[in-house]
C-alpha positions in Angstrom: 39.1 107.7 2.2 37.1 104.6 1.6 38.4 101.8 3.6 38.2 98.1 2.6 38.0 95.6 5.7 38.9 91.8 5.0 35.7 89.6 5.8 35.9 87.9 9.1 35.5 84.1 9.6 32.0 84.4 10.4 31.0 86.3 7.4 32.8 83.8 5.2 30.7 81.0 6.9 27.7 82.8 6.6 28.4 83.1 2.9 29.1 79.7 2.4 26.0 78.5 4.2 23.8 81.0 2.0 25.2 79.7 -1.0 24.5 76.0 0.2 20.8 76.9 1.3 20.4 78.1 -2.4 21.9 75.1 -4.0 19.3 72.8 -1.9 16.5 75.1 -2.6 17.2 74.6 -6.3 17.3 70.9 -5.7 21.0 70.4 -6.8 23.3 70.3 -3.8 27.0 70.9 -4.3 29.2 67.9 -5.1 32.6 67.2 -7.0 30.7 65.2 -9.5 27.1 66.5 -9.5 24.1 65.0 -7.8 24.2 64.2 -4.1 21.7 62.7 -2.4 19.3 59.6 -2.7 17.1 58.1 -5.8 14.4 55.4 -5.3 13.7 53.2 -8.2 11.5 50.7 -8.9 12.2 47.6 -11.6 9.9 45.1 -12.7 10.8 42.2 -14.7 9.1 38.8 -15.3 5.8 40.0 -13.3 7.8 40.8 -10.4 8.9 44.1 -8.8 11.7 45.2 -6.8 13.2 48.3 -5.1 16.6 49.8 -5.7 18.0 52.6 -3.4 20.9 54.8 -5.0 22.7 56.6 -2.5 25.3 59.4 -4.3 28.0 61.1 -2.0 30.4 63.3 -3.2 32.9 60.8 -4.5 31.2 57.5 -4.2 27.8 55.9 -5.1 26.0 52.7 -3.2 23.5 50.8 -5.1 21.4 48.2 -3.0 18.0 46.4 -3.1 15.5 47.6 -0.6 13.8 44.1 0.2 15.1 42.5 3.4 14.0 39.1 2.8 17.4 37.8 1.4 21.0 39.0 1.9 21.4 40.7 -1.5 24.4 42.1 -2.7 25.5 45.7 -2.4 27.5 47.8 -5.0 29.8 50.4 -4.0 31.4 52.6 -7.2 33.8 55.1 -6.8 32.5 57.9 -9.2 36.1 59.2 -10.0 37.9 56.0 -11.0 34.7 53.9 -11.8 36.1 51.1 -9.5 33.2 48.8 -8.1 33.2 47.1 -4.8 30.7 44.2 -4.5 29.5 43.3 -0.9 27.9 39.9 -0.3 26.4 39.7 3.1 25.4 36.0 3.1 29.2 35.1 3.5 30.7 38.5 4.6 33.1 38.8 1.8 33.6 41.5 -0.9 35.2 41.7 -4.2 37.1 44.7 -6.1 36.6 45.3 -9.7 38.8 47.7 -11.4 37.1 49.9 -14.1 39.1 48.9 -17.0 38.2 45.2 -16.4 34.4 45.3 -15.5 33.4 44.9 -19.0 36.7 43.4 -20.4 34.8 40.7 -22.2 36.5 38.5 -24.6 36.5 40.1 -28.2 35.2 37.3 -30.8 37.9 36.0 -32.5 38.3 36.7 -36.4 39.3 34.2 -38.7 42.6 32.9 -38.0 45.6 33.1 -40.2 48.0 30.4 -41.5 50.2 29.1 -38.8 47.3 30.0 -35.8 45.0 27.0 -36.6 44.8 23.7 -34.7 46.7 20.8 -36.4 44.6 19.4 -39.6 42.4 22.5 -40.1 43.2 25.0 -42.8 46.6 25.9 -44.4 49.5 25.1 -42.0 52.5 26.8 -41.4 55.4 24.9 -42.7 53.3 22.4 -44.5 55.0 20.9 -47.5 54.3 22.9 -50.9 51.5 21.5 -53.1 50.0 19.2 -50.2 46.3 20.1 -50.2 44.5 21.9 -47.2 41.9 21.0 -45.5 38.7 23.2 -45.6 38.8 25.9 -43.0 36.2 25.3 -40.2 33.2 27.7 -40.5 33.4 30.8 -38.0 30.0 32.0 -36.1 29.2 35.4 -37.3 30.2 38.0 -34.8 27.9 39.5 -32.1 25.6 42.5 -33.2 26.6 45.6 -31.8 24.1 47.7 -29.5 23.9 51.5 -29.5 22.2 54.1 -27.6 20.4 56.3 -30.5 18.7 59.4 -29.9 15.1 59.8 -30.7 15.2 63.5 -30.7 12.3 63.9 -28.0 12.5 65.5 -25.1 10.1 65.3 -21.8 10.4 66.6 -17.9 10.4 63.8 -15.3 10.1 64.6 -11.8 11.5 68.0 -12.6 14.7 66.9 -14.7 14.9 67.4 -18.5 15.2 64.4 -20.2 15.9 63.1 -23.8 14.5 60.2 -25.5 16.8 57.3 -26.7 16.3 53.8 -28.0 18.1 50.6 -28.1 17.2 48.0 -30.8 18.4 44.4 -30.3 17.2 41.1 -31.9 13.5 42.0 -32.3 13.3 44.2 -29.0 13.6 47.6 -28.0 14.4 49.3 -25.2 12.7 53.1 -24.9 14.9 55.2 -22.5 14.2 58.8 -21.0 17.6 59.9 -19.3 19.1 63.2 -18.1 22.8 64.6 -17.6 21.8 66.4 -14.5 22.4 63.5 -12.0 25.3 61.3 -12.2 26.5 58.6 -14.7 24.5 55.6 -14.5 25.3 52.2 -12.8 23.7 49.1 -12.9 22.9 47.4 -9.9 25.2 44.1 -10.1 24.1 40.9 -8.3 27.5 39.1 -8.9 30.7 39.5 -11.1 29.8 40.5 -14.6 30.3 37.8 -17.2 33.7 38.5 -19.4 32.4 36.5 -22.6 29.4 35.4 -24.5 26.5 37.3 -25.8 25.1 40.1 -24.2 21.5 40.8 -23.6 20.0 44.2 -23.7 19.3 44.3 -19.9 23.2 43.7 -19.3 24.4 46.4 -21.6 22.2 49.3 -21.5 23.7 50.5 -18.3 27.4 50.7 -20.0 25.8 52.7 -22.8 24.1 55.2 -20.6 27.4 55.3 -18.6 29.7 56.1 -21.4 27.4 59.1 -22.0 27.1 60.4 -18.3 23.6 59.9 -18.4 21.0 58.8 -15.9 17.3 57.3 -16.6 14.4 58.1 -15.1 12.4 55.7 -17.2 13.5 52.5 -19.3 11.0 50.2 -20.7 12.0 47.0 -22.9 9.5 45.3 -25.3 9.5 42.6 -27.7 8.7 44.5 -30.9 4.9 44.4 -31.5 4.8 42.9 -28.0 4.5 42.9 -24.4 6.5 44.8 -21.9 9.6 42.7 -20.7 11.3 45.0 -18.3 10.8 48.3 -16.6 13.0 50.6 -14.8 11.5 53.6 -13.0 12.4 56.3 -10.7 10.1 57.0 -8.2 11.7 59.9 -6.1 14.8 61.9 -6.2 15.8 63.4 -2.7 18.9 65.9 -2.8 20.8 65.9 0.2 24.2 65.9 1.4 25.4 62.4 2.3 27.7 61.8 5.5 29.8 58.8 5.9 31.0 59.5 9.7 31.6 55.9 10.7 32.8 54.8 7.3 30.0 52.1 6.8 28.5 53.4 4.0 31.0 53.5 1.1 33.3 50.9 2.5 33.3 47.2 3.2 32.6 46.1 7.0 35.2 45.7 9.1 34.0 42.0 9.6 34.3 41.1 5.9 37.1 39.7 4.2 38.4 40.3 0.4 37.9 37.6 -2.1 39.7 37.4 -5.4 37.7 38.6 -8.3 37.3 35.9 -11.1 
């Protein structure tokens, strides 16, 4: 008669360790939402180069500048909810931004209807019949919508399969090579994002990638038939299990105070 035995605790731990080793060997550590580890980035704009460090844990992401010559903001992202906490070392404060309000930019108003116009402009609700109406004030044209368009091209960067994309806007083109094997992209935020006004490609491209759950390994912005204006380039990808035993990596420091979001 064949006997079946329950695996011992040691055997279960050994199997789990073997699985972890295999995943690390493949370069993709086990994580609830995908990649876990560190990503080193170089950003060049206006002839000035800077560095960014992305630290991705199981449920949180930290984005920070690597320069130490000034107290730059640090961003902490909840990968499950999309909420962002901005840390400001210069005054030891932090601001929490809800995912629904991060890009809650005021929509451009369309032509107003009768009864919604300022006094003396256009047809007024309750105006006497037959009275001449003043001409409506001209309305500015709505802002041009930016879209992330696939080019159909593919390549391999740092061992990750990448697809090509383009964003065209007002005589500029951003060429992007991005992968779905890492995590949804998050631009580094120095301050709270503006809620109104026209957006530049440098401000909008991160949201377009995040919506597709892509992470860029290379992005180059050029003036059409002109010079390069902006470059985002991943220099190294270091898979690793990120621990936060003392609670300082993905939380505001204990001596920081919470400021009100604008």
